N, C-alpha and C positions, 0 to 999 in steps of 0.2 A: 504493500500500500504506500509506504514512504517513497519508494522509487517512482511509483506512478505519479504521485503528487508533485514530487520535485521535477520530474520531466515536464509536467504540465505547467510548471511555473516559468518555463522558458518560452516566450512567445514564438510561435512558428511563423516563418515567412510565407508570403502568398505563393501559390504554385499556379501553373498554367491551368486555366479553366476554373480557378477558385474565385474570380472576381464577382461571379454572380451568386456566390454563396452568402449566407447571412454572416455578419461579422462574428468572429470567435468571441466567446465569453472571456472576460479578463482573467488573467492568471491570478494565483494567490498573491504574488508580489504586487501585481498591478492593482488589484482590488484594495489591498492594505494601504498602499502608497496614496492612491486617489482619495480614499476615505480620510486618511490622516491629515491631508492638506487642510481640511476644514476642522476636523475633530480635535486637533491638537490645541486649539485656542483655549479650551477649558483647562487643560493640564499645564499650559504654558504660564498660567497665573501663579504657579508655585515659584517661590523666589529663587530656587536653585536652577530652574530651567533656563534662565537667561544668562547663566554664568558659563564662562569657559576656563576659569582658573582652576587648575587641578586641586588645589587645597580646598576650595569651596565645594567642589564636587566630591572630594574624599569625605569631608565632614557630612555632607548631605547623605551620601550613601551609607555611612556608618549609622547615622540617625535613622534612616529609612529601613535598615535591615530588619528590625523587629518592631517597627512602629508605623502606623498608618500615616499617609502623607499629610492629611489634614491636621494631625496633631503635631507634625514636625515643623510646619511653616513658621509659626511665631518663634519657637525656641531656636530655629536655625538662624533667623535674622539676628536675634540677640547674641547668639554664640559668635557669629561672624563679626559682629561689631566689637565684641570683647577680644576675640582672638582672630584677627584678620589674616594672619600668616602662620606658618608652622613655627617660626621663631617666637612670635608672641604667645603661642600656645605652650611651647617648650619651656619658657621661663616662668610661666604662671604657676602658682601653687595648685596642686591637684584638687584641693578643696574648692578653688574658684571654678574649676571646670565642673565639679559636681553640683555646685550651686546653679551654674548656667544650664545644666542638664535636667533640672527638675521639671517634671511633667512628662518626660519621655520614657521613664522606666529603664530597666536593665542598665543600672548605673555603671556597671563594669565597662561598658563601651566608652564612657568618658575617660576612665583611667587608661584604657588601652590606646585611645586617641592621643592622650598626653605622651605616652611612651612612643607612639608612632611619630609624633612631632619631634621628639628628642632625637630619634634615629634619623629623620629627614634632615635635621639641622647638622647633626654630627657626621653623617656619612654621605649626605648628598648636597651639601652646601645650602640647605634651606629650601631646595626645590624638590617637589614630588617627582620621583623618578618615573620614566616612561615605560621601561621594559616590563613585561609580565613577571619575569623571574625576580626582578628587583622589587616590584610591587608586592609579590607574594612573600617576600622576606620581611616586610614591614610588620611590626607587632599588631595583631588584631585584624590583619587584612587577609581574608580567605579568598577562595577561588572566585566567588561571586563578586566581591568588592573589587578585586584586582581586575577582572574583566570589565566591570562597569566603568572603572577609571580609564582603562585603555580605550574603551569605546566612547565614553561621554566627554572625557577630558582631552583625549588625543586623537579622536576620530579613527581609531584603529579598526580594521575589519575583523573583529572577533565577535562571536556570539555571546550574548548575555542571557543567562537563564535564571530569572527570579520566579516568584510564584505565578505572576501573571503570564509571563512568556512561556513558562513550563506548561501551563494550562492550554494556551493557544497551540503550542506544538503538538501536544497529545491529542487534542480534539481536531483541529483544523488540518494539520499536516499529516500526522501519522495515523490518526483514527484508531490508535491503540495505546496502551500504557507504555511509558518510556522510563527505562532506568536512567540513572545519572549520566553514564557514559553515552548512551544512545541519545539522550536529550541534548547533551553538549555537542555531540558530533552533528546532530541535525541542525542545531542553532548555527553552528559554524558554517555549515554547507549553504545556508540561506543568505548569509550576509553578502551584500554586493562588494565588489572590489574597492569601491569608494563610497563613503557615506555611511560608515558603520554606526555613527552616533544616531543619525536620524532613523535608520532602519530599526535599530534596537528600541528606540523610543516609541516608534510606531507600533511595534509588536506589544510593547509594555502597555501602551495606552489602549490598544484593542482589548487586551485581557482585563484591564481595569474598568473600562467603560462598558464594554459589550459582552465579552466572553468571560463573564463573572462566574465565581464559584457556585453561587446560588442564583437561580433564575437568570440564566444567560439570555441576553437579548438577541436571539438568533434571527428574529424577524427584522432587526435593524442592522444585522451584520453584513458588511460588504462581501465577505468571503462566502457566507452562505448564499447570498444573492447571486454571486457569480457561478455557483455550482462547484466551487473548488474546495469546500469543506469536506474533508474525508469522513468525519463523523456523521454529518448529515447525509452525505452520499450513500453511506452504508445503512441508513435507516434511523440513526440517532438513538439506538438502543443502548442502555447502560450509559456510563460516562467514563471514557478512557482517561480523563484527568485524575480520577480517583485512584490514588496509589502511585501516580506518576511522580517522577523526580521533581522536587520543588513545589509542585502543584497541590500535593495532598498532605502537607505537613500540618500537624495539629499541636498546639501548645497545651501544656498541662494546665489544669484549673488554677486560677490565680487566687481566688478567695480562700483564705485560711492557709495559704502556702507560706513557706519560709521566704519566698520571694516578696510576698506582700509585706511581711513584717520587716524584712531588710529595708525595703523602700521607705517604710514609715520611720525607721530609725535614722536613716540618712536624711530624710526630709526634716526631721526635728533638729538634727545636727547642723543643718544648713542655717538654722535660726539661732541656735544657742548651744552652750556646753551641756553635756549630759553626765549623769552619774550612774553607776551600775544599778544602784538600788531603785531608781525611778523608772528604769527602762520598761520593765514588765507591765506595770499599770498604764504607762503612757501609750504603749502600742497595742493594748488590748489583750495582754497575756498575763494578767494578774493571777489567774488560776494555774498558770504554767510557767513560773519563774525560771525553772531550769532550762526550759526551751528558749526563753528570752535571752538568758545568759549565754547559751550555746550560740545562738544567732549573733549576739553581740561579739562574742569571741571570734567568730568567723570573719566578721567585718574588720576587726582589728588586725587579724592575721593577714587578710587580703589587702590591707592598705586603704580601706575606706575611712577608717577612724584611727586616731592616735590617742593613746592614753598618756596624759601629761603627768608630771610630778604632782602628787596630791590626789590623783585618781580621776581628774576631769577628762572626759572623752570629747574630742573635737575632730573636725575634718582636718586632713593633713595640710 
């Protein structure tokens, strides 16, 4: 199925006697590109979409990795005002980054970004490196963020596979579930020789706006309308995105988790000093003080908090 769809994505030239035939339906690539020319307006309102500086794009991608775009917009603007360059981020106290990170969750990303900025300054002269291998060597930069940087900051022709793109690939192109390697190979095969940034953004927007996880808008989808959606062409039974790489990830429950209580402790520490004795009732674990102290100890050990002389706990 993949080979058939990829072949169809290459527009065929006219042959003798074909001038009287009906125009061929647009290919997958043509359908996506034509739709995105207008549809991108909504997504271009996000503050990172108009940027071309690699540092700003790195910050946005780290923020977006585990947080919805609408929640990232305001913190991103504030963060970039406070830390406009890797150098400004590297010399800042980690606690300042944690304060700027509030509202985004997964606070460990702020500390990893701080270490990342230090490496960029110390090893790369303050400039975000361009090569994939160098990007992957940065602290906290995994395969997705490295490829997103290569595509969005440097317009490199590499495939980017996030949740939205993974869903589009499984449904529209493959029509079947895709493992991580198959999804990445397929994404790479679709990227044009030039314009990797726009192509990946178009696929990402298609997944976000139309090819959604729940209630996909197939009636509005240009790929379905062109007849080049493999899932719909096969009858639309089941959902090949379920269980596919990137597209089917589920987060563990947040309510009552250690992650929730960790976030509460850090949020309080952003405002004032803490003492060990007050932590449990402050975060809602008065009935489980041992658990509160264990979580607190983890935060100190991982560098989110520092215990000062006298026992006061503060941000680093």
